Biotite code that builds the C-alpha atoms (Angstrom):
import biotite.structure as struc

atoms = struc.array([
    struc.Atom([-9.575, 7.951, -13.993], chain_id="A", res_id=1, res_name="MET", atom_name="CA", element="C"),
    struc.Atom([-12.477, 5.765, -12.178], chain_id="A", res_id=2, res_name="SER", atom_name="CA", element="C"),
    struc.Atom([-10.870, 5.439, -8.857], chain_id="A", res_id=3, res_name="ILE", atom_name="CA", element="C"),
    struc.Atom([-12.517, 1.224, -7.948], chain_id="A", res_id=4, res_name="ALA", atom_name="CA", element="C"),
    struc.Atom([-12.244, 0.390, -4.057], chain_id="A", res_id=5, res_name="THR", atom_name="CA", element="C"),
    struc.Atom([-12.317, -2.371, -2.536], chain_id="A", res_id=6, res_name="GLU", atom_name="CA", element="C"),
    struc.Atom([-13.373, -1.052, 1.042], chain_id="A", res_id=7, res_name="LYS", atom_name="CA", element="C"),
    struc.Atom([-16.065, -3.251, 2.492], chain_id="A", res_id=8, res_name="PRO", atom_name="CA", element="C"),
    struc.Atom([-19.480, -2.511, 2.535], chain_id="A", res_id=9, res_name="ALA", atom_name="CA", element="C"),
    struc.Atom([-20.639, -1.444, 5.583], chain_id="A", res_id=10, res_name="LEU", atom_name="CA", element="C"),
    struc.Atom([-23.032, 0.628, 6.678], chain_id="A", res_id=11, res_name="ALA", atom_name="CA", element="C"),
    struc.Atom([-23.217, 4.414, 8.122], chain_id="A", res_id=12, res_name="GLY", atom_name="CA", element="C"),
    struc.Atom([-25.162, 6.567, 9.840], chain_id="A", res_id=13, res_name="PRO", atom_name="CA", element="C"),
    struc.Atom([-27.432, 7.245, 6.580], chain_id="A", res_id=14, res_name="SER", atom_name="CA", element="C"),
    struc.Atom([-27.766, 3.706, 5.768], chain_id="A", res_id=15, res_name="GLY", atom_name="CA", element="C"),
    struc.Atom([-25.610, 4.414, 2.455], chain_id="A", res_id=16, res_name="GLU", atom_name="CA", element="C"),
    struc.Atom([-22.396, 1.700, 1.911], chain_id="A", res_id=17, res_name="PRO", atom_name="CA", element="C"),
    struc.Atom([-18.964, 3.262, 3.657], chain_id="A", res_id=18, res_name="VAL", atom_name="CA", element="C"),
    struc.Atom([-16.977, 1.936, 0.815], chain_id="A", res_id=19, res_name="HIS", atom_name="CA", element="C"),
    struc.Atom([-19.630, 4.163, -1.531], chain_id="A", res_id=20, res_name="GLU", atom_name="CA", element="C"),
    struc.Atom([-18.763, 7.063, 0.722], chain_id="A", res_id=21, res_name="HIS", atom_name="CA", element="C"),
    struc.Atom([-14.616, 6.025, 0.774], chain_id="A", res_id=22, res_name="TYR", atom_name="CA", element="C"),
    struc.Atom([-15.043, 5.235, -3.420], chain_id="A", res_id=23, res_name="SER", atom_name="CA", element="C"),
    struc.Atom([-16.611, 9.180, -3.596], chain_id="A", res_id=24, res_name="ARG", atom_name="CA", element="C"),
    struc.Atom([-14.286, 10.668, -1.748], chain_id="A", res_id=25, res_name="LEU", atom_name="CA", element="C"),
    struc.Atom([-11.546, 9.221, -3.600], chain_id="A", res_id=26, res_name="LEU", atom_name="CA", element="C"),
    struc.Atom([-13.142, 10.375, -6.822], chain_id="A", res_id=27, res_name="GLU", atom_name="CA", element="C"),
    struc.Atom([-13.691, 14.019, -5.528], chain_id="A", res_id=28, res_name="GLY", atom_name="CA", element="C"),
    struc.Atom([-9.956, 14.240, -4.777], chain_id="A", res_id=29, res_name="MET", atom_name="CA", element="C"),
    struc.Atom([-9.294, 13.476, -8.267], chain_id="A", res_id=30, res_name="ALA", atom_name="CA", element="C"),
    struc.Atom([-11.218, 15.817, -9.969], chain_id="A", res_id=31, res_name="ARG", atom_name="CA", element="C"),
    struc.Atom([-10.817, 18.200, -7.741], chain_id="A", res_id=32, res_name="ALA", atom_name="CA", element="C"),
    struc.Atom([-7.006, 18.483, -8.051], chain_id="A", res_id=33, res_name="VAL", atom_name="CA", element="C"),
    struc.Atom([-7.796, 18.068, -11.639], chain_id="A", res_id=34, res_name="ALA", atom_name="CA", element="C"),
    struc.Atom([-9.249, 21.245, -11.937], chain_id="A", res_id=35, res_name="ALA", atom_name="CA", element="C"),
    struc.Atom([-7.198, 23.043, -9.026], chain_id="A", res_id=36, res_name="LYS", atom_name="CA", element="C"),
    struc.Atom([-3.930, 21.330, -8.841], chain_id="A", res_id=37, res_name="GLY", atom_name="CA", element="C"),
    struc.Atom([-2.824, 19.708, -5.477], chain_id="A", res_id=38, res_name="TYR", atom_name="CA", element="C"),
    struc.Atom([-2.017, 22.483, -4.076], chain_id="A", res_id=39, res_name="ALA", atom_name="CA", element="C"),
    struc.Atom([-4.752, 24.835, -4.269], chain_id="A", res_id=40, res_name="GLU", atom_name="CA", element="C"),
    struc.Atom([-7.199, 21.595, -3.323], chain_id="A", res_id=41, res_name="THR", atom_name="CA", element="C"),
    struc.Atom([-8.685, 22.057, 0.420], chain_id="A", res_id=42, res_name="THR", atom_name="CA", element="C"),
    struc.Atom([-10.332, 19.316, 1.868], chain_id="A", res_id=43, res_name="ILE", atom_name="CA", element="C"),
    struc.Atom([-14.049, 21.579, 1.568], chain_id="A", res_id=44, res_name="ALA", atom_name="CA", element="C"),
    struc.Atom([-13.045, 21.101, -2.053], chain_id="A", res_id=45, res_name="ASP", atom_name="CA", element="C"),
    struc.Atom([-13.157, 17.358, -1.777], chain_id="A", res_id=46, res_name="ILE", atom_name="CA", element="C"),
    struc.Atom([-16.342, 16.959, -0.245], chain_id="A", res_id=47, res_name="VAL", atom_name="CA", element="C"),
    struc.Atom([-17.798, 19.071, -2.766], chain_id="A", res_id=48, res_name="ARG", atom_name="CA", element="C"),
    struc.Atom([-16.666, 16.958, -5.268], chain_id="A", res_id=49, res_name="GLU", atom_name="CA", element="C"),
    struc.Atom([-16.962, 14.326, -3.470], chain_id="A", res_id=50, res_name="ALA", atom_name="CA", element="C"),
    struc.Atom([-21.607, 15.311, -2.452], chain_id="A", res_id=51, res_name="ALA", atom_name="CA", element="C"),
    struc.Atom([-19.894, 14.107, 1.596], chain_id="A", res_id=52, res_name="VAL", atom_name="CA", element="C"),
    struc.Atom([-20.082, 15.648, 4.763], chain_id="A", res_id=53, res_name="SER", atom_name="CA", element="C"),
    struc.Atom([-16.670, 16.997, 5.956], chain_id="A", res_id=54, res_name="ARG", atom_name="CA", element="C"),
    struc.Atom([-17.351, 14.492, 9.385], chain_id="A", res_id=55, res_name="ARG", atom_name="CA", element="C"),
    struc.Atom([-17.774, 11.888, 6.395], chain_id="A", res_id=56, res_name="THR", atom_name="CA", element="C"),
    struc.Atom([-14.548, 12.910, 4.459], chain_id="A", res_id=57, res_name="PHE", atom_name="CA", element="C"),
    struc.Atom([-12.828, 12.543, 8.592], chain_id="A", res_id=58, res_name="TYR", atom_name="CA", element="C"),
    struc.Atom([-14.292, 9.386, 9.422], chain_id="A", res_id=59, res_name="GLU", atom_name="CA", element="C"),
    struc.Atom([-11.276, 8.015, 6.468], chain_id="A", res_id=60, res_name="HIS", atom_name="CA", element="C"),
    struc.Atom([-8.673, 9.991, 6.095], chain_id="A", res_id=61, res_name="PHE", atom_name="CA", element="C"),
    struc.Atom([-6.973, 12.686, 9.420], chain_id="A", res_id=62, res_name="THR", atom_name="CA", element="C"),
    struc.Atom([-5.148, 14.957, 5.756], chain_id="A", res_id=63, res_name="THR", atom_name="CA", element="C"),
    struc.Atom([-5.740, 16.149, 2.409], chain_id="A", res_id=64, res_name="LYS", atom_name="CA", element="C"),
    struc.Atom([-2.558, 14.272, 2.175], chain_id="A", res_id=65, res_name="SER", atom_name="CA", element="C"),
    struc.Atom([-3.823, 11.155, 3.739], chain_id="A", res_id=66, res_name="GLU", atom_name="CA", element="C"),
    struc.Atom([-6.595, 11.356, 1.197], chain_id="A", res_id=67, res_name="CYS", atom_name="CA", element="C"),
    struc.Atom([-3.656, 11.463, -1.692], chain_id="A", res_id=68, res_name="LEU", atom_name="CA", element="C"),
    struc.Atom([-2.262, 8.759, -0.917], chain_id="A", res_id=69, res_name="ILE", atom_name="CA", element="C"),
    struc.Atom([-5.490, 6.674, -1.034], chain_id="A", res_id=70, res_name="ALA", atom_name="CA", element="C"),
    struc.Atom([-6.261, 7.718, -4.175], chain_id="A", res_id=71, res_name="LEU", atom_name="CA", element="C"),
    struc.Atom([-2.566, 6.909, -5.346], chain_id="A", res_id=72, res_name="TYR", atom_name="CA", element="C"),
    struc.Atom([-2.411, 3.611, -4.480], chain_id="A", res_id=73, res_name="GLU", atom_name="CA", element="C"),
    struc.Atom([-6.478, 3.475, -5.568], chain_id="A", res_id=74, res_name="ALA", atom_name="CA", element="C"),
    struc.Atom([-5.184, 4.620, -9.727], chain_id="A", res_id=75, res_name="ALA", atom_name="CA", element="C"),
    struc.Atom([-1.889, 2.616, -9.468], chain_id="A", res_id=76, res_name="SER", atom_name="CA", element="C"),
    struc.Atom([-3.779, -0.914, -8.491], chain_id="A", res_id=77, res_name="LYS", atom_name="CA", element="C"),
    struc.Atom([-6.216, 0.071, -11.353], chain_id="A", res_id=78, res_name="LEU", atom_name="CA", element="C"),
    struc.Atom([-3.424, 0.451, -13.903], chain_id="A", res_id=79, res_name="ALA", atom_name="CA", element="C"),
    struc.Atom([-1.354, -2.370, -12.877], chain_id="A", res_id=80, res_name="LEU", atom_name="CA", element="C"),
    struc.Atom([-5.051, -3.808, -13.122], chain_id="A", res_id=81, res_name="ARG", atom_name="CA", element="C"),
    struc.Atom([-4.615, -3.105, -17.053], chain_id="A", res_id=82, res_name="ALA", atom_name="CA", element="C"),
    struc.Atom([-1.390, -4.296, -17.259], chain_id="A", res_id=83, res_name="VAL", atom_name="CA", element="C"),
    struc.Atom([-2.308, -7.664, -15.142], chain_id="A", res_id=84, res_name="SER", atom_name="CA", element="C"),
    struc.Atom([-5.363, -7.759, -18.308], chain_id="A", res_id=85, res_name="GLU", atom_name="CA", element="C"),
    struc.Atom([-3.474, -7.712, -21.308], chain_id="A", res_id=86, res_name="ALA", atom_name="CA", element="C"),
    struc.Atom([-1.026, -10.024, -20.662], chain_id="A", res_id=87, res_name="PHE", atom_name="CA", element="C"),
    struc.Atom([-1.682, -13.471, -20.718], chain_id="A", res_id=88, res_name="ASP", atom_name="CA", element="C"),
    struc.Atom([1.104, -16.467, -19.486], chain_id="A", res_id=89, res_name="PRO", atom_name="CA", element="C"),
    struc.Atom([0.044, -18.108, -21.758], chain_id="A", res_id=90, res_name="ALA", atom_name="CA", element="C"),
    struc.Atom([1.669, -16.657, -24.480], chain_id="A", res_id=91, res_name="HIS", atom_name="CA", element="C"),
    struc.Atom([5.188, -16.348, -24.684], chain_id="A", res_id=92, res_name="PRO", atom_name="CA", element="C"),
    struc.Atom([6.587, -13.107, -22.876], chain_id="A", res_id=93, res_name="TRP", atom_name="CA", element="C"),
    struc.Atom([9.015, -11.900, -25.687], chain_id="A", res_id=94, res_name="HIS", atom_name="CA", element="C"),
    struc.Atom([5.189, -10.981, -27.713], chain_id="A", res_id=95, res_name="ALA", atom_name="CA", element="C"),
    struc.Atom([3.123, -10.173, -24.560], chain_id="A", res_id=96, res_name="GLN", atom_name="CA", element="C"),
    struc.Atom([5.294, -6.856, -23.477], chain_id="A", res_id=97, res_name="VAL", atom_name="CA", element="C"),
    struc.Atom([3.989, -4.284, -25.960], chain_id="A", res_id=98, res_name="GLU", atom_name="CA", element="C"),
    struc.Atom([0.609, -5.714, -25.129], chain_id="A", res_id=99, res_name="ARG", atom_name="CA", element="C"),
    struc.Atom([1.323, -4.681, -21.392], chain_id="A", res_id=100, res_name="ALA", atom_name="CA", element="C"),
    struc.Atom([3.098, -1.894, -22.084], chain_id="A", res_id=101, res_name="MET", atom_name="CA", element="C"),
    struc.Atom([0.070, -0.625, -24.251], chain_id="A", res_id=102, res_name="THR", atom_name="CA", element="C"),
    struc.Atom([-2.523, -1.313, -21.913], chain_id="A", res_id=103, res_name="ALA", atom_name="CA", element="C"),
    struc.Atom([-0.452, 0.894, -18.715], chain_id="A", res_id=104, res_name="TYR", atom_name="CA", element="C"),
    struc.Atom([0.093, 4.155, -20.250], chain_id="A", res_id=105, res_name="PHE", atom_name="CA", element="C"),
    struc.Atom([-3.004, 4.219, -22.317], chain_id="A", res_id=106, res_name="ASP", atom_name="CA", element="C"),
    struc.Atom([-4.378, 3.928, -18.755], chain_id="A", res_id=107, res_name="TYR", atom_name="CA", element="C"),
    struc.Atom([-1.915, 6.854, -17.492], chain_id="A", res_id=108, res_name="LEU", atom_name="CA", element="C"),
    struc.Atom([-2.584, 9.591, -20.214], chain_id="A", res_id=109, res_name="ALA", atom_name="CA", element="C"),
    struc.Atom([-6.503, 9.401, -19.341], chain_id="A", res_id=110, res_name="GLN", atom_name="CA", element="C"),
    struc.Atom([-6.008, 12.380, -17.509], chain_id="A", res_id=111, res_name="ASP", atom_name="CA", element="C"),
    struc.Atom([-2.934, 14.118, -17.493], chain_id="A", res_id=112, res_name="PRO", atom_name="CA", element="C"),
    struc.Atom([-3.094, 16.352, -15.081], chain_id="A", res_id=113, res_name="VAL", atom_name="CA", element="C"),
    struc.Atom([-4.657, 13.217, -12.645], chain_id="A", res_id=114, res_name="LEU", atom_name="CA", element="C"),
    struc.Atom([-0.879, 11.934, -13.776], chain_id="A", res_id=115, res_name="LEU", atom_name="CA", element="C"),
    struc.Atom([0.876, 14.994, -13.235], chain_id="A", res_id=116, res_name="ARG", atom_name="CA", element="C"),
    struc.Atom([-0.258, 14.978, -9.413], chain_id="A", res_id=117, res_name="THR", atom_name="CA", element="C"),
    struc.Atom([0.269, 11.331, -8.747], chain_id="A", res_id=118, res_name="LEU", atom_name="CA", element="C"),
    struc.Atom([3.607, 11.001, -10.276], chain_id="A", res_id=119, res_name="PHE", atom_name="CA", element="C"),
    struc.Atom([4.823, 14.198, -8.637], chain_id="A", res_id=120, res_name="ILE", atom_name="CA", element="C"),
    struc.Atom([2.610, 15.218, -6.108], chain_id="A", res_id=121, res_name="GLU", atom_name="CA", element="C"),
    struc.Atom([3.461, 12.278, -4.138], chain_id="A", res_id=122, res_name="ILE", atom_name="CA", element="C"),
    struc.Atom([6.605, 12.837, -3.788], chain_id="A", res_id=123, res_name="LEU", atom_name="CA", element="C"),
    struc.Atom([6.385, 16.312, -2.019], chain_id="A", res_id=124, res_name="GLY", atom_name="CA", element="C"),
    struc.Atom([3.930, 14.753, 1.105], chain_id="A", res_id=125, res_name="LEU", atom_name="CA", element="C"),
    struc.Atom([7.739, 13.137, 2.623], chain_id="A", res_id=126, res_name="GLY", atom_name="CA", element="C"),
    struc.Atom([8.095, 10.391, 3.962], chain_id="A", res_id=127, res_name="MET", atom_name="CA", element="C"),
    struc.Atom([4.406, 8.669, 4.136], chain_id="A", res_id=128, res_name="PRO", atom_name="CA", element="C"),
    struc.Atom([4.350, 9.666, -0.075], chain_id="A", res_id=129, res_name="GLY", atom_name="CA", element="C"),
    struc.Atom([7.696, 7.738, -0.533], chain_id="A", res_id=130, res_name="LEU", atom_name="CA", element="C"),
    struc.Atom([6.543, 4.976, 1.338], chain_id="A", res_id=131, res_name="ALA", atom_name="CA", element="C"),
    struc.Atom([3.551, 4.579, -0.545], chain_id="A", res_id=132, res_name="ALA", atom_name="CA", element="C"),
    struc.Atom([5.437, 5.329, -3.798], chain_id="A", res_id=133, res_name="ARG", atom_name="CA", element="C"),
    struc.Atom([7.749, 1.947, -2.430], chain_id="A", res_id=134, res_name="ARG", atom_name="CA", element="C"),
    struc.Atom([4.613, 0.215, -1.973], chain_id="A", res_id=135, res_name="ARG", atom_name="CA", element="C"),
    struc.Atom([3.280, 0.587, -4.945], chain_id="A", res_id=136, res_name="VAL", atom_name="CA", element="C"),
    struc.Atom([6.942, 0.262, -7.386], chain_id="A", res_id=137, res_name="ASN", atom_name="CA", element="C"),
    struc.Atom([7.331, -2.844, -5.303], chain_id="A", res_id=138, res_name="ASP", atom_name="CA", element="C"),
    struc.Atom([3.637, -4.565, -6.181], chain_id="A", res_id=139, res_name="GLU", atom_name="CA", element="C"),
    struc.Atom([4.311, -4.114, -9.611], chain_id="A", res_id=140, res_name="ILE", atom_name="CA", element="C"),
    struc.Atom([7.316, -5.174, -9.341], chain_id="A", res_id=141, res_name="ALA", atom_name="CA", element="C"),
    struc.Atom([6.498, -7.997, -8.014], chain_id="A", res_id=142, res_name="SER", atom_name="CA", element="C"),
    struc.Atom([3.817, -8.516, -10.674], chain_id="A", res_id=143, res_name="PHE", atom_name="CA", element="C"),
    struc.Atom([6.505, -8.266, -13.767], chain_id="A", res_id=144, res_name="ILE", atom_name="CA", element="C"),
    struc.Atom([8.926, -10.967, -12.487], chain_id="A", res_id=145, res_name="GLN", atom_name="CA", element="C"),
    struc.Atom([6.055, -13.177, -12.020], chain_id="A", res_id=146, res_name="LEU", atom_name="CA", element="C"),
    struc.Atom([4.663, -12.556, -15.181], chain_id="A", res_id=147, res_name="ALA", atom_name="CA", element="C"),
    struc.Atom([7.638, -13.177, -17.162], chain_id="A", res_id=148, res_name="ILE", atom_name="CA", element="C"),
    struc.Atom([9.073, -15.152, -15.221], chain_id="A", res_id=149, res_name="ASN", atom_name="CA", element="C"),
    struc.Atom([5.465, -18.021, -15.310], chain_id="A", res_id=150, res_name="GLY", atom_name="CA", element="C"),
    struc.Atom([5.542, -16.977, -19.542], chain_id="A", res_id=151, res_name="SER", atom_name="CA", element="C"),
    struc.Atom([7.339, -19.657, -22.122], chain_id="A", res_id=152, res_name="SER", atom_name="CA", element="C"),
    struc.Atom([10.179, -18.664, -23.863], chain_id="A", res_id=153, res_name="GLY", atom_name="CA", element="C"),
    struc.Atom([10.155, -15.760, -26.686], chain_id="A", res_id=154, res_name="ASN", atom_name="CA", element="C"),
    struc.Atom([9.002, -16.133, -29.882], chain_id="A", res_id=155, res_name="ALA", atom_name="CA", element="C"),
    struc.Atom([12.204, -17.662, -31.197], chain_id="A", res_id=156, res_name="HIS", atom_name="CA", element="C"),
    struc.Atom([11.397, -20.877, -29.610], chain_id="A", res_id=157, res_name="GLY", atom_name="CA", element="C"),
    struc.Atom([14.283, -19.329, -26.390], chain_id="A", res_id=158, res_name="GLY", atom_name="CA", element="C"),
    struc.Atom([14.451, -19.781, -23.365], chain_id="A", res_id=159, res_name="PRO", atom_name="CA", element="C"),
    struc.Atom([11.897, -18.746, -20.538], chain_id="A", res_id=160, res_name="ALA", atom_name="CA", element="C"),
    struc.Atom([13.478, -15.694, -18.667], chain_id="A", res_id=161, res_name="ALA", atom_name="CA", element="C"),
    struc.Atom([14.265, -15.586, -14.965], chain_id="A", res_id=162, res_name="HIS", atom_name="CA", element="C"),
    struc.Atom([13.957, -12.272, -13.548], chain_id="A", res_id=163, res_name="LEU", atom_name="CA", element="C"),
    struc.Atom([15.328, -11.445, -10.211], chain_id="A", res_id=164, res_name="THR", atom_name="CA", element="C"),
    struc.Atom([13.348, -9.490, -8.159], chain_id="A", res_id=165, res_name="SER", atom_name="CA", element="C"),
    struc.Atom([16.354, -6.786, -8.706], chain_id="A", res_id=166, res_name="GLU", atom_name="CA", element="C"),
    struc.Atom([15.591, -6.739, -12.363], chain_id="A", res_id=167, res_name="MET", atom_name="CA", element="C"),
    struc.Atom([12.385, -6.163, -12.531], chain_id="A", res_id=168, res_name="ALA", atom_name="CA", element="C"),
    struc.Atom([12.934, -2.795, -10.035], chain_id="A", res_id=169, res_name="MET", atom_name="CA", element="C"),
    struc.Atom([15.396, -1.491, -12.377], chain_id="A", res_id=170, res_name="THR", atom_name="CA", element="C"),
    struc.Atom([12.505, -2.131, -15.192], chain_id="A", res_id=171, res_name="VAL", atom_name="CA", element="C"),
    struc.Atom([10.201, -0.665, -12.766], chain_id="A", res_id=172, res_name="VAL", atom_name="CA", element="C"),
    struc.Atom([12.029, 2.912, -12.363], chain_id="A", res_id=173, res_name="GLY", atom_name="CA", element="C"),
    struc.Atom([12.978, 2.950, -15.635], chain_id="A", res_id=174, res_name="GLY", atom_name="CA", element="C"),
    struc.Atom([9.747, 3.748, -16.393], chain_id="A", res_id=175, res_name="ILE", atom_name="CA", element="C"),
    struc.Atom([8.786, 5.503, -14.268], chain_id="A", res_id=176, res_name="ASN", atom_name="CA", element="C"),
    struc.Atom([11.556, 8.067, -15.234], chain_id="A", res_id=177, res_name="GLU", atom_name="CA", element="C"),
    struc.Atom([10.370, 8.320, -18.967], chain_id="A", res_id=178, res_name="LEU", atom_name="CA", element="C"),
    struc.Atom([7.207, 9.333, -17.348], chain_id="A", res_id=179, res_name="VAL", atom_name="CA", element="C"),
    struc.Atom([8.657, 11.902, -15.148], chain_id="A", res_id=180, res_name="LEU", atom_name="CA", element="C"),
    struc.Atom([10.095, 12.897, -18.149], chain_id="A", res_id=181, res_name="GLN", atom_name="CA", element="C"),
    struc.Atom([7.081, 13.269, -20.919], chain_id="A", res_id=182, res_name="SER", atom_name="CA", element="C"),
    struc.Atom([5.363, 14.977, -17.625], chain_id="A", res_id=183, res_name="ILE", atom_name="CA", element="C"),
    struc.Atom([8.369, 17.548, -17.833], chain_id="A", res_id=184, res_name="GLU", atom_name="CA", element="C"),
    struc.Atom([8.429, 18.185, -20.989], chain_id="A", res_id=185, res_name="GLN", atom_name="CA", element="C"),
    struc.Atom([4.991, 18.243, -21.233], chain_id="A", res_id=186, res_name="ASN", atom_name="CA", element="C"),
    struc.Atom([4.324, 15.693, -23.360], chain_id="A", res_id=187, res_name="ARG", atom_name="CA", element="C"),
    struc.Atom([1.468, 13.441, -20.358], chain_id="A", res_id=188, res_name="ALA", atom_name="CA", element="C"),
    struc.Atom([-1.123, 13.214, -23.365], chain_id="A", res_id=189, res_name="GLY", atom_name="CA", element="C"),
    struc.Atom([0.422, 11.595, -25.260], chain_id="A", res_id=190, res_name="ASP", atom_name="CA", element="C"),
    struc.Atom([2.538, 8.187, -23.252], chain_id="A", res_id=191, res_name="LEU", atom_name="CA", element="C"),
    struc.Atom([2.262, 6.436, -26.530], chain_id="A", res_id=192, res_name="SER", atom_name="CA", element="C"),
    struc.Atom([5.241, 7.297, -27.766], chain_id="A", res_id=193, res_name="GLN", atom_name="CA", element="C"),
    struc.Atom([6.427, 5.438, -24.217], chain_id="A", res_id=194, res_name="LEU", atom_name="CA", element="C"),
    struc.Atom([5.492, 2.175, -25.345], chain_id="A", res_id=195, res_name="VAL", atom_name="CA", element="C"),
    struc.Atom([8.182, 1.960, -28.368], chain_id="A", res_id=196, res_name="ALA", atom_name="CA", element="C"),
    struc.Atom([10.940, 2.860, -25.559], chain_id="A", res_id=197, res_name="PRO", atom_name="CA", element="C"),
    struc.Atom([9.103, 0.714, -22.452], chain_id="A", res_id=198, res_name="ALA", atom_name="CA", element="C"),
    struc.Atom([8.920, -2.536, -24.562], chain_id="A", res_id=199, res_name="THR", atom_name="CA", element="C"),
    struc.Atom([12.915, -2.689, -25.281], chain_id="A", res_id=200, res_name="ARG", atom_name="CA", element="C"),
    struc.Atom([13.856, -1.430, -22.038], chain_id="A", res_id=201, res_name="LEU", atom_name="CA", element="C"),
    struc.Atom([12.352, -5.337, -20.201], chain_id="A", res_id=202, res_name="VAL", atom_name="CA", element="C"),
    struc.Atom([13.050, -7.053, -23.458], chain_id="A", res_id=203, res_name="ARG", atom_name="CA", element="C"),
    struc.Atom([16.955, -5.801, -22.822], chain_id="A", res_id=204, res_name="ALA", atom_name="CA", element="C"),
    struc.Atom([16.674, -5.969, -18.809], chain_id="A", res_id=205, res_name="VAL", atom_name="CA", element="C"),
    struc.Atom([14.690, -9.686, -19.506], chain_id="A", res_id=206, res_name="ALA", atom_name="CA", element="C"),
    struc.Atom([16.996, -11.225, -22.258], chain_id="A", res_id=207, res_name="ALA", atom_name="CA", element="C"),
    struc.Atom([19.731, -10.094, -19.072], chain_id="A", res_id=208, res_name="GLU", atom_name="CA", element="C"),
    struc.Atom([18.760, -13.089, -17.973], chain_id="A", res_id=209, res_name="SER", atom_name="CA", element="C"),
    struc.Atom([19.568, -16.083, -20.278], chain_id="A", res_id=210, res_name="PHE", atom_name="CA", element="C"),
    struc.Atom([23.237, -15.157, -19.781], chain_id="A", res_id=211, res_name="ARG", atom_name="CA", element="C"),
])
């Protein structure tokens, strides 16, 4: 996965933009954990992969776990961007769900090793990792809620959905569990199989809003 960031383009001591250093560190972390796994990855590995100094690492992060959280949040934003670009509120939400789910799982499947790190290792970081996971899940749930509620009715001319925040979070939790199950069963490289059940889940939960 290529990690994009939105850090401001400030100049560092070498004249290279600070956001470039930050982005390279996230890429370095991604390559290191893909090669060795998070537990075996050291800060030396990260800076070597990023082609920056240890000093540069500590200008942005205080610990290895802080860098992982930043990577997790950046990768999650890119996954959400992929979904957002695939979802067109001008069309019925019912017809948009499968396309959005396909975009999401296609993005996640790009790097199965890193996917495992982002979905599993983040849970081993204690409260900071859980807080990051909550922030990401809240952002995804908010997008789902706004996207579905802002779309027109279903493909058969039915009414538009009114998804509550709790129902949107139910969808996020269900999709996360499907991904975790695939990782546990060594099927992370074929997440396309999750498109159908995830699509059914979103449609079923949204359909409850009509009752």
